[in-house]
N, C-alpha and C positions, 0 to 999 in steps of 0.2 A: 665229346663234340655234341653240340646242341643246335637244333634248328629253330629259327624264328620265322613265322609265316604271317603275311598280311595279304588282304584281298583289296585290289584296286581295279575298278572298271571291269569286274567280273573275272579277273585273272589273279591267280595266287602266286605271290612272289616269295621265294625262300632264301634265307641268308644263313650261312654258317657262322655261329658265334665263336668267339675266341676261346679255345679250350684251355688256354694257359691262364685264364683268369683265376683268382683265388677261389677256393672251393666253398668258403663259408663267409658269412657276414657276422657282425656282432650279435645279431639276433638268431643266428644258427641257420639262416636260409642261404642258399648259394648267392654269393655277392654279385656274380655277373648277371643274375636274374634281374637285378635292379636296372641294368642297362638295356634290357630287352625292349622296353617301351620306346626308348629313344632310337634304338637301332631299327626297330620296325617302322617308326615314323619316317626314318630316312628312306625307306623303300617307296614311299608315296611321292610322286613328282611334286615339285613346288606348285602351289596354286597360282593362277595367273594374276590374281588381284593382290598378292602379298606386298607389292611395291607401294600400294596406295596408303598414305598416312592415315592412321586412326582406324584401320580396318580391324585391328584387334584391340581389345581393351587392356587395362593394366594387368589383368590376370592371364592374358594370352588367348582369350577366347575370341572367336570370330564374331563380329557384330553383323548379324544377318541383314539388318537394314542398311548396311553399307554396300550390299551386293545387288547387281542387276539380276534379272531372271536367269540369263545364261550363266552368270557367276554362281548363283544359288544352285543351279543344276550341277555345276562343277563341284561345289562343296558337298552336295548330297552324294554324288558318286564317290567322292574321296572318303566318305564315312560308310560306304557300303550300301547306300540307298539308291533306288532307281531315279532317273531324272524326273519322272512324274511327281515324285515327292516334293520337288521344288515348286512345281505349279500349284500343288495343294497348299503348301506353306505360303506362297505368294498371295493366294486368294485370301487366306486368313489374316495376313498382315495388312493388306491394302484393300480388300474387297469391301463393297458397300455394307455398312453397319456390322462389320466384323472387327477389324482393328485390334486384334488380341494383343495383350501385353505378355501373356505366357500361354503355353500350349494347353494347360488345364482348362482354359476358358473355352476351348472347342469341344470339351467332353460331352456336352449335351447334343451334339450334332452327329449325324450318321457318318460324316467325314472326319471324325475325331482321329487323333493321333494315337498310335499304339505305345505301350510302355517302353518297348525297345528303342523306338525313335526318340521318345522323350529323354531317355537316359543318355543317348548320344548328344542331344542338344545341350543337356545340363552339363555334360562333361567338357564340351569343346566349343560351345557357341552361346550367344546371347541375343535376346529379342529386344533389348533396351534401345531406346532412341536417343538417350543422352540429354533430353530436355524434360522439364516439368512446368506445366502451366501455372503461372503465379497470379496473373490478374488480366482482366479484360476491360478495355475502355471503349465505350460506344459513343460515337459522335452524333450530332443532331441529324446528319444526313444518312445515318445507318451504317457508316463505316465502323469497323471493329478493329481495335489494335490489341493483339494478344502479346503479352510479355511473358517470356519463358526464363527460367533459371537453368543454368548448366547443371547437370547432375552426373554423378559417377556411379557405375555399377547398375544393378537392377532397381532403379527407382530411388536410390539413396541421394537425397538432395545435397547439393553443395551449399553449405551454410555460409559461404562467403569467404572461407579460408582458402588461400591459394592451393591448388592441387600440384602434384609433382608435374613438372614441365614435360610435355610430350612433343616429340620432334615432328615437324612437318616434312614436306618434300625437300630433298636436298637443295640447299640454296634458297628455299622458300620460307614463308612465315611459319612459325610454330602453330600447333593446335591450341585453340582457346581453352583456358582452364578456369577462367573466372569471368564475371560480368553477366549481362542479360542479353537475350535475343528478342527482337521484336518482329512480328509478322502482322500484316494488315490484310483484312478481308474487305474488299471494295465492292459495294453493290453496283451492278450494272444492269441495264436493260437494252433491248433493241431500239431502233429508231421510233417505233410505235409506242415505246414505254411499256413493253410487255416482256415476257420471258425473263423475269428477274433471276439473276445468278450472281455468284461472287467471283471476282478475280482475286486470287491469293498472291500477295506481294511478299516474296520470301527473302530472307537474309542469308548470306553466305559466309559472313565473317562477323566477329565482334569488333566493332569499330571499322576503320578503313585507313589504308596507307596512302590513298591518292591525294588527300589534302585539298580537295576542291573547295574553293574559298566560300562558296555560298551554301555548303552542305553542313548540317549540324552533326551528322555522323562523322564527317571528316575532321571535326574539331577534336574527336576522341583520340585520334591516332589509331593504330592497329594493335589490338590485344591478342588476336590470333584467328586462325581459320576454324570453321566448323567442319565436322566430318560429314560424309554423305548421309549417314544415319540422322544426324542433327538437322540437316536440311530437309530430308524426307519427313522427319517427325513433325515438322511444322505443319505440314498438310494433314498428317494423320491426326494430330492433336486438335487441329482446327475442325476437322470433320467430327471427331468425338464430341467436341464442345457444342457444335451446332445440333448434333443429334440429341445430346443431353438437354438442350434448351428447347427442343421440339421446333427448331427452325428448319423449315422444309426447303431452304434455298441451297442448290448445289454449288460446289466449287467447280467451275467449268473451265477456268483459264488460270495459268500460272505465269507470273512474271518475276524474274530474278532482278528486282530493282530495289530491294530493301537495303539493310546495312551491308556495307562491304562492296568491293569490286569483284564480281563473279569470276572473271578470267584470271584473277590473282589467286583463285582456288580452283584451278582448271580441272584437275583430276576428279575432285569431289563432285562438281556439278555435272560432269559428263557421265557419272555413274548413277545419277538420280533416276530411278525407274518409277515414274509416277502414273503409268498406264494412261497417259493422255496422248492424243495426236500431236506430232511435232508442230502443227499449225496452231495448237492451243498453248504453246509454251514460248516465251520470249526471254532471251538473255540480253542484258544491257551491259555495255562496257564504255569506259571513257576513252578507249583506244589503245589497249596493249596489243600492238600490231602483230607480233609473232603468234601470240595465243589466239588472237582474233582469226588469223589465217587458219590455224588448226581447227578452231571451232567451226568456221565456215565449211571446211573440208569434211568435217564429221557429219554435217547436215542433221545434227541432233535436235535443233529447234530453230526458231526464228532469231534474228539478231537485231538489236537496236544499238545505235551509237550515240552517246551523249556528246554533242559537239560544243554547244554553249557559246561559241564565238565564231567570228568569220575572219579574224586575222591572227597570226601567230603572236603578235604583241599582246593582245588581250587574252588569248587562250593560254599563253605561258603563265599568266597571272591567275586566271580563274581556274584552270585545270593544269597544274604543274606537270602532269604526265606529258604534256605537249612539248616540254623541253627535251624529252627523250625521243618521242615519236611525233615530230611536227606535222602540221596539217597536210603538207604535200605527201608525206609518206602514208599517213592515215587514209586520206582520200584516194591516193593512188591504189592502195590495197582494195578499197571499196569499188573503184572503177574496174579493177581486174575481176572481182568476184560478181559484181552486179552491173554489167555494162548495159546502158539504156537501149542500145541498138539491138539487144537480144531479149527485150522485155517480153515478147510473145512466148519465147521458150521458157523463161522464168515463170511467167504467169501460168502456163500450162502445168508446170511442175510445182506450183504453189510456192515459188521461191522469189522473195523480194526482201530487200533491206527494209525492215519494218519501220525504222524511223531514224532520221537525223534529229535527235532530240535537242531542242534549244530552250534553255531555261531563261525566260525573259526577265531581266532585272532593269528597273527604271533607269533610262538614260545611258546604259552601259553597252547593251547588245541588242536593243530593240528598235533601232532607228531604221528609217527607210534605206539608208546606205547599207546597213547590215543585211536587210532583206534582199536588196539587189545583189550584193556579193554572194550570199548563200544561194540565191537562184542560179547564179552563174557557176558557182563551185559544184553544185549538185546536178547541173543540166545533163551530164552524161552518166549519171548514176541512177539506176532504177530503184527509187526509194519513195517513201512517204515522209514528209517533214511534219513533225509533231511539236507544237509549241507548248511549253509548260511555264506557267507564270510562277515566279519566285514565291516560295512560302516562307514567311519570316520566322525568326526565332530570336531569343534574347542575345544581345551582344553582337548582332550582325550589322555591318555597315550598309547593307543593301536594302533596297525598297522594291516593292512590286511594280511591275509595269502597269500603266493605265490601260483600261479597256480600249480606249481609242488607239493607243500605240499598238496593241496586239491586233486589233482589227485591221489597221493600216498595214502592218507587217504581213499578215495573212493575205490581204488583198493583192499584194505584189505577186504572190504565187498564183492566186486564183485568176488574176488577169492574164497570166502567162499560160493558163491551162494546166497548171501543176497542182496536184493534191497537197493540201496543207490543213491539218487539224489543230484544234486547241484543246489541250487536256483540261478537263474540269477538275479543279482542286477539291479533294474530298478528305475529310477527317482532320482539317487543320485546326479545329477547336480542341482536339485532343493530342496534338503533336503527332498525328498519324499520316500527314500528307507527305508528298515526295520531298525529300531533303530534310525532314524533321525528326527522323528516328534516332534513337541512341540515348546514352546517359553519360554526359561528360564528367560527372562527379566521381566516376570510378577510374578515370584516366590519371596515371601517374606522370605521363609525359604527353600532354595535349599538343596537338599540331599547331604550329604558329600561323598567325595571319600574316600574309605577305604584303609587301609594299606595292601598291598599284602603279601602273604607268602614270607618269606625270600628267599626260593629257586627260586621264580619267579621274585623277584624284579629286579634282574640284567637284565632280558630279556626285560623289558619295554623300549620302545624307548624314552619315555619322563617320568621322575619321576613324580608320581602323586602329585598334590598340595593338600594335605590333608585338607579338610574343605573349600577349595576355591570355590568361586562362579563361575560356568562356564560362559563364555561369551555368549551372545545371538548371534544367527546366523541369518543373513538376506539372504534368498534365492535369486538367481539371478532373473532378470526380466523375465517374461514369454516369451517363445520363441514358434515359430510355430512348431507343432508336425511333426516329421519325420515319415516314415513308421514304424509301430510297429514291433518289432522283436520278434521272437518266444523264449519262455523260455523253458529250458530243465527240464522236470519233475517237481517235487515239489508238495506240497500239494495244492498250490494255482492254 
């Protein structure tokens, strides 16, 4: 009889191994000794985050950047370390001007890691973020678009060959194994043109499955979800880049408004631990109602809803998700969560629907009738309406709304005493503005353009090529940033 022991949370667990196992192996050692490791591993309770797709890499190691601080504490305890070790590690991963890629990079500091802990990490965990910065494109207004390659392992770049498929959540999209990820750093100031800082616009997927007709990312279709580590790494790499370029502008706000539908990768975004106040983070959705309800209940961050139309007929076309969750269901859920008659309570708690986002496309959803309908639809929802002018790309049938149409639309709300802002487009000369991210050239099954309602078809400047593959767009060469301009209002 032989005993196997393991320590978990300060307690020693003992198991009797099978004494009937063969006495020797082909190498002369007891054969059942080879099973000790797996049997001892069985003594440790399952970690609470094991259900999340991509939390372990292909070698079975836990990706530590996939974990929240409480989960990191749980992992540390599981390998025999005190919870405080997690806080030390968290500071080195995400703390200002630290952002280590491996534990050896902390050796020069008094808070360095010991050899024993390094050995535990090397054996069972990884600090990799799953992304590698490929290029940076700087727009005339100072907006920076960072393009990342997906990587596997500890910094080994994916050379473009498809990796082994990795499963996502049950019934959900698979994890992305190819393509590029784009992140945008948007320069912002206060109303006085001071306190320059960046808002980081993060991607959650490679491509998108929602097929919003005006969105360039939507033309790609969905290639897969990003892991929590790959989402977090966008901020880490952006901060590394700014530090290397001696850019003293902080990243002060996070918006999940890049490539992909955030709530279609729900577990991954909920686990992002970015050490920012929930009031500094906004998650946008086109209206996946069940996931939206869960997100609101979590109170993890602010919410923005991309509405883009005021009737089901138009929204069924522009945002096909509306066919599954029509406006009555979507707005009903928002009325339950953000009732206007309780606005004083929500204001005191810092809780408000950050925006009914309306992308204004010329002649389609920017009329005074649309403004009046939206005013009525949102009258009992405590929210801010944020207007976003359509940002064009090759192959689109849509055109931008005129400045006069946008001012008239906003005027309807202001006349009624309701807040309404206009998002200033930034980075559109480098395909970095809202709705311009992505690379359609990598799509094997691009999303189709849908036939518009007959009443609207005549208003389109360019007849849609139904089912046609959209052309890939190449952004212009990077240019030196000009002074960043102030944006008027908006959630970001």
